[in-house]
ZAMARGU-4260 file (C-alpha; in steps of 0.2 Angstrom, whole numbers, plus 5000, padded with zeros to 4 digits):
<rodrens>
0) 5057/5067/4964 | 5066/5052/4972 | 5059/5046/4989 | 5068/5033/5000 | 5062/5023/5015
5) 5074/5014/5026 | 5069/5002/5040 | 5081/4995/5053 | 5077/4977/5059 | 5085/4966/5071
10) 5094/4956/5057 | 5093/4966/5041 | 5091/4984/5036 | 5080/4987/5021 | 5079/5001/5008
15) 5065/5005/4996 | 5067/5019/4984 | 5054/5026/4972 | 5057/5038/4957 | 5040/5046/4954
20) 5046/5053/4937 | 5052/5036/4930 | 5039/5027/4941 | 5052/5014/4945 | 5057/5006/4962
25) 5074/5001/4969 | 5077/4989/4983 | 5092/4985/4994 | 5096/4974/5010 | 5111/4974/5021
30) 5115/4966/5038 | 5110/4977/5052 | 5125/4984/5061 | 5120/4985/5080 | 5136/4993/5086
35) 5134/5008/5073 | 5116/5008/5066 | 5119/5022/5054 | 5132/5012/5045 | 5119/4999/5040
40) 5109/5014/5033 | 5124/5020/5023 | 5128/5002/5017 | 5110/5000/5011 | 5111/5017/5001
45) 5127/5012/4993 | 5120/4994/4988 | 5105/5002/4980 | 5115/5012/4968 | 5106/5028/4972
50) 5116/5044/4972 | 5112/5052/4989 | 5112/5069/4982 | 5098/5064/4971 | 5086/5059/4985
55) 5073/5072/4989 | 5066/5064/5005 | 5072/5050/5016 | 5059/5042/5028 | 5067/5032/5042
60) 5060/5019/5055 | 5070/5012/5069 | 5069/5002/5085 | 5082/5013/5094 | 5069/5021/5106
65) 5061/5004/5112 | 5078/4995/5112 | 5085/5009/5123 | 5071/5007/5135 | 5070/4988/5135
70) 5089/4986/5137 | 5089/5000/5151 | 5103/5010/5142 | 5095/5027/5144 | 5101/5042/5152
75) 5103/5045/5171 | 5086/5054/5174 | 5079/5065/5188 | 5061/5068/5191 | 5053/5084/5198
80) 5035/5083/5204 | 5022/5092/5215 | 5025/5091/5234 | 5016/5076/5241 | 5017/5065/5225
85) 5035/5059/5226 | 5030/5041/5227 | 5017/5041/5213 | 5029/5035/5200 | 5037/5021/5211
90) 5020/5014/5218 | 5011/5014/5201 | 4995/5005/5201 | 4988/4995/5215 | 4981/4981/5204
95) 4990/4964/5203 | 4988/4958/5185 | 4995/4941/5189 | 4986/4936/5205 | 4993/4919/5206
100) 5011/4922/5200 | 5022/4919/5216 | 5036/4927/5206 | 5027/4943/5201 | 5037/4959/5201
105) 5030/4977/5199 | 5038/4988/5186 | 5056/4994/5190 | 5056/5013/5190 | 5068/5022/5178
110) 5071/5035/5192 | 5075/5030/5210 | 5066/5039/5224 | 5082/5048/5229 | 5082/5057/5212
115) 5064/5062/5213 | 5062/5080/5220 | 5046/5089/5225 | 5042/5107/5220 | 5030/5117/5231
120) 5015/5121/5220 | 4998/5114/5218 | 4984/5116/5204 | 4966/5110/5206 | 4959/5098/5193
125) 4950/5113/5186 | 4967/5121/5182 | 4965/5135/5195 | 4980/5139/5206 | 4979/5132/5224
130) 4997/5136/5229 | 5009/5146/5218 | 5025/5139/5212 | 5039/5142/5224 | 5055/5146/5213
135) 5067/5142/5227 | 5060/5124/5227 | 5065/5122/5209 | 5082/5130/5212 | 5085/5117/5226
140) 5080/5103/5215 | 5091/5109/5201 | 5106/5110/5213 | 5103/5092/5220 | 5101/5085/5203
145) 5116/5094/5196 | 5127/5086/5210 | 5121/5069/5205 | 5127/5071/5187 | 5109/5070/5180
150) 5108/5069/5161 | 5089/5071/5159 | 5075/5078/5169 | 5056/5074/5168 | 5044/5087/5176
155) 5026/5081/5180 | 5016/5092/5191 | 4998/5088/5197 | 4985/5093/5185 | 4997/5101/5173
160) 4986/5094/5159 | 4973/5107/5163 | 4985/5121/5166 | 5003/5120/5161 | 5008/5137/5168
165) 5018/5130/5183 | 5027/5117/5172 | 5032/5130/5159 | 5039/5141/5173 | 5049/5127/5181
170) 5055/5122/5163 | 5062/5139/5160 | 5071/5139/5177 | 5078/5121/5174 | 5085/5126/5157
175) 5093/5141/5164 | 5101/5132/5178 | 5105/5116/5168 | 5107/5120/5150 | 5115/5104/5144
180) 5102/5093/5153 | 5088/5085/5142 | 5071/5091/5148 | 5054/5084/5146 | 5038/5093/5152
185) 5023/5082/5154 | 5011/5094/5146 | 5022/5094/5130 | 5021/5075/5130 | 5004/5070/5136
190) 4990/5081/5142 | 4979/5068/5149 | 4974/5064/5167 | 4980/5048/5176 | 4995/5054/5186
195) 5005/5038/5186 | 5003/5035/5167 | 5007/5053/5163 | 5022/5053/5174 | 5028/5036/5167
200) 5027/5043/5149 | 5036/5059/5153 | 5050/5049/5162 | 5052/5037/5147 | 5053/5052/5135
205) 5067/5060/5146 | 5076/5043/5149 | 5078/5039/5130 | 5079/5057/5124 | 5098/5059/5125
210) 5102/5043/5116 | 5088/5045/5103 | 5093/5063/5100 | 5111/5058/5098 | 5106/5045/5086
215) 5096/5057/5075 | 5110/5069/5075 | 5122/5055/5070 | 5110/5050/5056 | 5109/5067/5049
220) 5128/5069/5050 | 5132/5052/5042 | 5119/5056/5028 | 5127/5073/5025 | 5144/5065/5024
225) 5139/5055/5009 | 5130/5069/5000 | 5112/5068/5006 | 5104/5086/5005 | 5085/5081/5005
230) 5072/5081/5019 | 5073/5068/5033 | 5057/5061/5041 | 5055/5049/5055 | 5041/5037/5057
235) 5030/5038/5072 | 5021/5024/5081 | 5004/5031/5076 | 5008/5028/5058 | 5013/5045/5052
240) 5029/5054/5050 | 5038/5068/5059 | 5053/5079/5057 | 5069/5075/5066 | 5067/5090/5078
245) 5050/5083/5084 | 5058/5066/5085 | 5072/5073/5096 | 5059/5082/5108 | 5046/5068/5108
250) 5056/5051/5106 | 5043/5042/5115 | 5032/5044/5099 | 5044/5033/5089 | 5043/5017/5101
255) 5036/5006/5087 | 5042/5017/5072 | 5050/5002/5063 | 5035/4990/5062 | 5021/5002/5058
260) 5026/5005/5040 | 5021/4987/5035 | 5004/4989/5044 | 5000/5005/5034 | 5005/4996/5018
265) 4995/4980/5023 | 4979/4992/5024 | 4983/5000/5007 | 4985/4983/4999 | 4970/4976/5007
270) 4959/4991/5000 | 4967/4989/4983 | 4961/4971/4982 | 4944/4975/4989 | 4948/4967/5006
275) 4946/4980/5019 | 4948/4968/5034 | 4965/4961/5035 | 4978/4954/5047 | 4995/4962/5045
280) 5008/4948/5049 | 5027/4953/5049 | 5040/4939/5052 | 5057/4946/5053 | 5074/4940/5059
285) 5071/4943/5078 | 5052/4944/5081 | 5035/4941/5072 | 5022/4955/5074 | 5003/4955/5070
290) 4991/4969/5069 | 4973/4971/5064 | 4966/4982/5050 | 4947/4985/5050 | 4938/4994/5036
295) 4954/4999/5029 | 4961/5007/5044 | 4974/5000/5056 | 4969/4998/5074 | 4975/5012/5085
300) 4978/5010/5104 | 4979/5024/5116 | 4996/5018/5122 | 5004/5002/5128 | 5016/4995/5141
305) 5034/4993/5135 | 5039/4976/5143 | 5022/4969/5146 | 5006/4975/5156 | 5012/4966/5172
310) 5028/4974/5174 | 5031/4986/5160 | 5032/5005/5158 | 5016/5013/5152 | 5018/5025/5137
315) 5001/5033/5134 | 5004/5040/5117 | 4993/5034/5102 | 5001/5020/5092 | 4996/5007/5080
320) 4991/4991/5090 | 5004/4978/5088 | 5006/4961/5096 | 5024/4954/5095 | 5031/4937/5099
325) 5049/4931/5100 | 5048/4920/5084 | 5058/4926/5070 | 5070/4919/5057 | 5085/4921/5069
330) 5075/4914/5085 | 5086/4901/5093 | 5079/4883/5095 | 5084/4875/5111 | 5080/4862/5124
335) 5074/4866/5142 | 5079/4858/5158 | 5067/4843/5155 | 5072/4841/5137 | 5057/4850/5129
340) 5060/4859/5112 | 5058/4878/5113 | 5060/4892/5100 | 5065/4910/5106 | 5063/4922/5113
345) 5082/4923/5112 | 5088/4928/5094 | 5105/4926/5085 | 5101/4943/5077 | 5112/4950/5064
350) 5128/4946/5074 | 5133/4932/5073 | 5116/4927/5065 | 5110/4910/5061 | 5123/4896/5059
355) 5120/4895/5040 | 5126/4913/5039 | 5144/4908/5043 | 5147/4922/5054 | 5151/4912/5070
360) 5133/4907/5075 | 5133/4890/5084 | 5115/4889/5090 | 5102/4882/5077 | 5088/4894/5072
365) 5072/4894/5063 | 5081/4900/5047 | 5093/4885/5049 | 5078/4873/5051 | 5070/4880/5035
370) 5086/4878/5026 | 5088/4860/5031 | 5070/4856/5025 | 5074/4863/5008 | 5062/4878/5010
375) 5076/4890/5007 | 5088/4888/4992 | 5105/4889/5000 | 5113/4896/4984 | 5100/4909/4980
380) 5097/4918/4997 | 5096/4936/4994 | 5097/4934/4975 | 5113/4924/4977 | 5122/4938/4985
385) 5123/4929/5002 | 5125/4910/5000 | 5121/4900/5015 | 5130/4885/5023 | 5118/4871/5022
390) 5130/4858/5029 | 5133/4869/5045 | 5115/4871/5048 | 5112/4853/5046 | 5125/4849/5059
395) 5119/4861/5071 | 5101/4854/5070 | 5107/4836/5072 | 5119/4839/5086 | 5109/4852/5096
400) 5092/4845/5094 | 5090/4829/5084 | 5102/4818/5094 | 5096/4824/5111 | 5078/4821/5106
405) 5081/4805/5097 | 5074/4812/5081 | 5080/4812/5063 | 5087/4828/5057 | 5072/4832/5046
410) 5060/4828/5060 | 5069/4839/5072 | 5070/4854/5059 | 5051/4851/5056 | 5048/4852/5074
415) 5057/4869/5075 | 5046/4876/5061 | 5030/4869/5067 | 5033/4876/5085 | 5037/4893/5077
420) 5021/4892/5067 | 5011/4889/5083 | 5019/4903/5093 | 5015/4915/5079 | 4997/4908/5077
425) 4995/4912/5095 | 5000/4930/5092 | 4987/4932/5078 | 4974/4923/5089 | 4977/4936/5102
430) 4971/4950/5091 | 4956/4941/5084 | 4948/4927/5094 | 4953/4934/5111 | 4945/4950/5106
435) 4929/4942/5100 | 4933/4942/5082 | 4933/4928/5070 | 4949/4926/5060 | 4940/4918/5046
440) 4932/4935/5042 | 4950/4942/5038 | 4964/4939/5025 | 4982/4938/5031 | 4994/4950/5023
445) 5011/4942/5026 | 5028/4950/5023 | 5046/4951/5031 | 5059/4939/5026 | 5050/4924/5035
450) 5032/4929/5033 | 5029/4921/5016 | 5038/4905/5022 | 5026/4902/5037 | 5010/4912/5032
455) 5000/4898/5024 | 5003/4886/5039 | 4998/4900/5051 | 4982/4904/5041 | 4978/4885/5040
460) 4980/4884/5059 | 4967/4898/5062 | 4955/4894/5048 | 4960/4910/5038 | 4954/4907/5021
465) 4966/4919/5011 | 4984/4924/5012 | 4991/4939/5002 | 5009/4941/4998 | 5013/4959/4993
470) 5026/4964/4980 | 5044/4963/4988 | 5038/4956/5005 | 5055/4956/5013 | 5056/4975/5011
475) 5038/4978/5013 | 5039/4988/5029 | 5050/5001/5020 | 5038/5002/5006 | 5024/5006/5019
480) 5034/5020/5025 | 5033/5028/5008 | 5015/5026/5009 | 5013/5035/5025 | 5005/5052/5028
485) 5010/5066/5039 | 5001/5064/5055 | 5000/5071/5073 | 4988/5065/5087 | 4983/5075/5103
490) 4972/5071/5117 | 4965/5083/5130 | 4956/5078/5147 | 4941/5089/5149 | 4930/5079/5162
495) 4913/5086/5159 | 4896/5079/5160 | 4891/5076/5142 | 4874/5085/5144 | 4883/5101/5148
500) 4893/5101/5131 | 4887/5104/5113 | 4895/5106/5096 | 4900/5124/5099 | 4909/5120/5115
505) 4918/5106/5107 | 4923/5117/5092 | 4932/5129/5103 | 4942/5115/5111 | 4946/5106/5095
510) 4952/5122/5087 | 4964/5125/5101 | 4971/5107/5098 | 4972/5111/5079 | 4982/5127/5083
515) 4994/5117/5093 | 4997/5104/5080 | 4999/5117/5067 | 5015/5123/5077 | 5022/5105/5077
520) 5016/5099/5059 | 5019/5111/5045 | 5004/5110/5033 | 5006/5100/5017 | 4991/5101/5006
525) 4973/5099/5014 | 4972/5091/5031 | 4960/5077/5036 | 4954/5078/5053 | 4949/5063/5064
530) 4940/5067/5080 | 4935/5056/5094 | 4929/5057/5112 | 4932/5045/5127 | 4916/5043/5136
535) 4910/5033/5151 | 4895/5031/5163 | 4896/5040/5179 | 4905/5029/5192 | 4915/5020/5179
540) 4934/5020/5178 | 4938/5016/5160 | 4931/5023/5144 | 4924/5019/5127 | 4931/5029/5112
545) 4918/5035/5100 | 4922/5043/5083 | 4915/5060/5079 | 4911/5063/5061 | 4904/5081/5061
550) 4903/5092/5076 | 4886/5097/5070 | 4880/5079/5074 | 4886/5081/5092 | 4869/5078/5099
555) 4870/5060/5093 | 4885/5056/5103 | 4876/5050/5118 | 4866/5037/5107 | 4882/5031/5098
560) 4891/5029/5115 | 4877/5018/5122 | 4878/5008/5106 | 4897/5006/5107 | 4896/5001/5125
565) 4883/4988/5121 | 4895/4981/5107 | 4910/4981/5119 | 4902/4975/5135 | 4885/4967/5130
570) 4875/4980/5140 | 4871/4999/5139 | 4863/5010/5153 | 4854/5024/5143 | 4847/5031/5160
575) 4864/5034/5168 | 4873/5051/5166 | 4888/5050/5154 | 4904/5059/5157 | 4915/5066/5143
580) 4933/5062/5149 | 4945/5066/5134 | 4944/5074/5117 | 4955/5066/5104 | 4961/5074/5087
585) 4972/5067/5073 | 4977/5079/5059 | 4983/5070/5044 | 4990/5077/5028 | 4988/5063/5015
590) 5003/5060/5004 | 5005/5049/4988 | 5023/5043/4985 | 5023/5025/4980 | 5010/5016/4970
595) 5009/4997/4968 | 5017/4990/4952 | 5007/4985/4937 | 5010/4968/4929 | 5006/4963/4911
600) 4994/4949/4908 | 5001/4931/4907 | 4995/4915/4899 | 4988/4909/4916 | 5001/4895/4917
605) 5017/4901/4925 | 5033/4891/4920 | 5042/4882/4934 | 5061/4883/4933 | 5065/4867/4943
610) 5058/4854/4954 | 5066/4849/4971 | 5063/4839/4986 | 5056/4849/5000 | 5049/4843/5017
615) 5031/4846/5019 | 5027/4851/5037 | 5008/4848/5033 | 5010/4830/5027 | 5027/4827/5036
620) 5036/4819/5021 | 5048/4824/5007 | 5038/4829/4992 | 5042/4835/4974 | 5039/4854/4974
625) 5038/4864/4958 | 5049/4880/4960 | 5045/4896/4952 | 5054/4913/4950 | 5042/4927/4956
630) 5050/4939/4943 | 5043/4927/4929 | 5025/4928/4936 | 5012/4938/4926 | 4995/4944/4930
635) 4982/4930/4930 | 4995/4916/4932 | 4988/4902/4943 | 4999/4890/4953 | 4993/4874/4963
640) 5003/4867/4977 | 5014/4859/4982 | 5025/4874/4975 | 5038/4886/4981 | 5039/4904/4974
645) 5057/4911/4976 | 5062/4929/4975 | 5077/4939/4982 | 5072/4941/5000 | 5060/4926/5004
650) 5051/4911/4998 | 5032/4908/4997 | 5027/4890/5002 | 5011/4882/4995 | 5006/4865/5002
655) 4995/4852/4992 | 4978/4859/4989 | 4983/4877/4991 | 4980/4888/4975 | 4989/4904/4971
660) 4983/4918/4958 | 4994/4933/4953 | 4985/4949/4953 | 4987/4964/4941 | 4996/4974/4955
665) 5009/4960/4958 | 5001/4953/4974 | 5000/4934/4976 | 4983/4929/4983 | 4983/4912/4990
670) 4967/4902/4994 | 4972/4891/5008 | 4966/4873/5009 | 4959/4866/5025 | 4971/4856/5036
675) 4972/4837/5034
</rodrens>
């Protein structure tokens, strides 16, 4: 069988294919086509040389969902809520995250108040009916929203997580009255308490639904036109995959579907090397992303705020925890009003791209700076298929940065690279040091087109002792998609005193959740269940999530919660009553699609094919670097810095004192020298 994964980034679209019969890989890259994203996918397939008719499964990750939300290009959306809760979504939370920010603004609702309509109905927190649903109130809401030309509707009734009967009935009426309108019911998206967060998640799902659904439909159509007849899977933000139908119904589940492939792959690579604790670091064309892997498992978050905690939109669906900064290869270097050098978050993207691409870009970028410093070979970029204009990059650096700052061209370019390194190091610090973790206890897995160029400098900045460059790092996220499993997560609010529950009680509820997942996720092989519970002391607002191994061991849950609370907050209260707030379940069907390659043993001394002058950002001087072709490296080869290892999509930089060894699975493991 032939499996293919395609990852759309801000600058490039990447493809990795694997033939499990021949045990061979194929890679391809093409510039992303923002105006018509599916064209970049078709271009990649054509460049790969694969016959679309021979592809059995295509796995796709895209930023279409999150971009639609961030750019506010979603559908005109209406909201139907329980009478008396019309302003919940607009008010949000009463806290002020930035107490001393005079320019602080709350989130901007995607649905204005005039498009929010109330339904006469009310459930109690137990799920019992307090006031039956008045059908005429739904009919009135439908008529008003139809007159407004609504394209999508979100329905979020009070306590629908406990009993969805009223939402189901309202949904049937809305479908009958407005059959062409995209509909999201909160109990189908998120069955968890906290009215504002549940309402926001449902609204986001409805807001992006038509555009994401249209994109998925267009993708299937474009693939069909070139002869693809296999199965199409879409990456989820939680690290699993889903069918196009599920993606169309629950587009909020694919907010971070692009980056998660690389994080899954980082975990796999770390385990293969006997390094279960790694930091996944992806530097692409537009942004850099960092995520933590502990004990071989990516860190999951119960949700996040799209646009930032202070003024973003809560999307409370399980997703891999990713920190992102605007520092990629295409990030623009500029001077602020007082003449200080800045990098990003503005990006040249794929169109026009960096100045050196020769596509009309005029603003210098991080890629232009790397080219000026000699860290990228202009004639060998992307294997020589896309030569770069070094002279144009040099002019842009000198005219826009060097002359205004009174710096030589190389010094200005080095400042851009150094500033980008510091910004990305702060992202890595935010998931380690700021959470009480020591980055020196982790290894850095670096990938993306810019990751290997900057990884060693970032590791040195933070004291990380080891950097891992996986095979084909520029398309590593796509390879990670091939390594993902089928997965679906559910959460259920139960709100019970822990002492009133037992293993049998939990078994009944977990079985109900399994049945619901089975209707969404068709079984493939043997499922692995991951159970967890959200617990808190009586009187607390927030919870601690505790993993549940066996339900037979339910009696130990209280003690394990006390221990987890002690680790997280430095104290425990074993005499205080504990509440069980939510049950969490992830059903995973492990899949094996793409193994790491195997390298033959070498002599231990890799041959360099040239030496050239490269500016050392560590020593701030031009040095002679030995340059190696990665395709010529063999297992056991050792390289001492200063050196550059070139391959089709990127270059790995070693400074003096750094030492690289090639592993049998084609990974480059770098021991990082301490800073000078």
